[in-house]
C-alpha positions, 0 to 999 in steps of 0.5 A: 750281478752277484747270486748268493746261494744258501745251502741248508742242511738238516741234522737228525735229532734222535731225541725227537724220534716219532716212535718210542721203542724199548731200545730207545727208552731208558730201560733195565729189564722186564718180564714179557708175557708171550702172546697166546701162551695163557691157559686156564684162568685167574679165578680161584673157584671156591664153589666146591672143593673139586672146582678149587682143586681144578683152578689153575692159571698157566703162562709163558714169559721171556725176559727183555733186557737188551741182551736176549735175557742173558743178564737175568740170574733169577726169576722169582714169583711171590704171593701176597694174601689179601684177606677180604676181612682184613684180619689174616692178610699176609705175605709176600712169600716166595712161591717159586724161584727159577734159576738161569739154568732153567731158562730156555729160548722162547719162540722169539729166541729170547730166554725165558720160562715156558709153561708156568702153572700156578694152581689154587693149591699152590698159592694157598699152601704157601700162605698156610691156607686150605680150601676151607679157609677161603672166602669169596673176595679174598685175593692172592696177589702174584708178584714177579721179579727178575734179578740181574747182577746189580738190580732187582726189577719188579712191577713196582719199579717198572714204568707204566709203559712197560706194564701196558699192552704195547710191551706186554709186561707181566710182572704182577697179576691177581688170582681172586677167590670167587665163583663164576657167575652168569645169570644174564638172560630173558626170564618170564614174569607175572606181576600182580597188585600194581599199586595204582589199581591192583591189576597185573600183567605178564611179560619177560624181563632181562637180567643184565650183568654189571660186572663182578657178580652184580646185576640189574633188571631192565625193568625193576617194576616188572611191568607195573610201570606199563600199567600205571604210567604208559605202555612203554614205561619201565623202571630201567634203573641200573643203580637198583641191583642185586649181587650173586656170590657163590650161588647166593643172591642178595639185593645191593642197590636200593636208591633209584636215579630220583633218590627214592629208596626201594625195599624188597621181600623175596623168596624162592620156590622151585623154579620161581623167584617171588619179589615184592617191592615198594619204594618211597614214591609209594609205588609197589607190586608183586612179581614172580620170575620163572627160571626154566630148570629151577632157580640156580641160587639161594637167597642170602 
């Protein structure tokens, strides 16, 4: 009896490696943010001249090139100005250039630049602007590039993977001109003249942040629905919104989920924000919202 034995061997297929790393991917070089190195914030605060003067963003980077940063000749930071009106946008222009002689080993032993500080004054001055020239909604786009003997590596010619959280790519970022905004909280209100019977009620309403200075109330009827429909009814309509830009508030969302249009008339006196509202479904009411310590904004 003949016994046949077959021996099967396996070959490693490097093309099917389960984990893609920077070394196993096609690459050139990129700017990597050093974790926990950021200071300040990216906001150019234009609320006051003093706030503007104090606006600063700091960070540290290292250069990933497969050789510990040794192939990098220069790190260049440029600024592009995006005017909210579209009339005076300009750039990019060079803000700062770091030569290889200024590179130093990071905490990871890789060459880079530590403690880079970019101020509001820096980015505005290089464009030829001052505090008085800026408007809420302007953006300063900061674009980094690293130059090797044969190539210039930028955010636009780097892969999405490098730009993602895994690789901590930090070529580009934006410093918007704006003001901090936080009106969130619970506020007491008194409502009168509910449309169904002319009566009123009182309670508290939540201001909810939707991002970018945009807010909504958790009940845009300020209790009037609880009078006219049922005790638990509210006008919880996130498409009805108001926006704060540098301490000025204005209504920005006027159509609810049923397609009805809402109209507002409002005024401020001391600690009270009075809002008279109505809509195309023939609902209406008057509300007075109290802000302890005074209303922290004006109306646009």
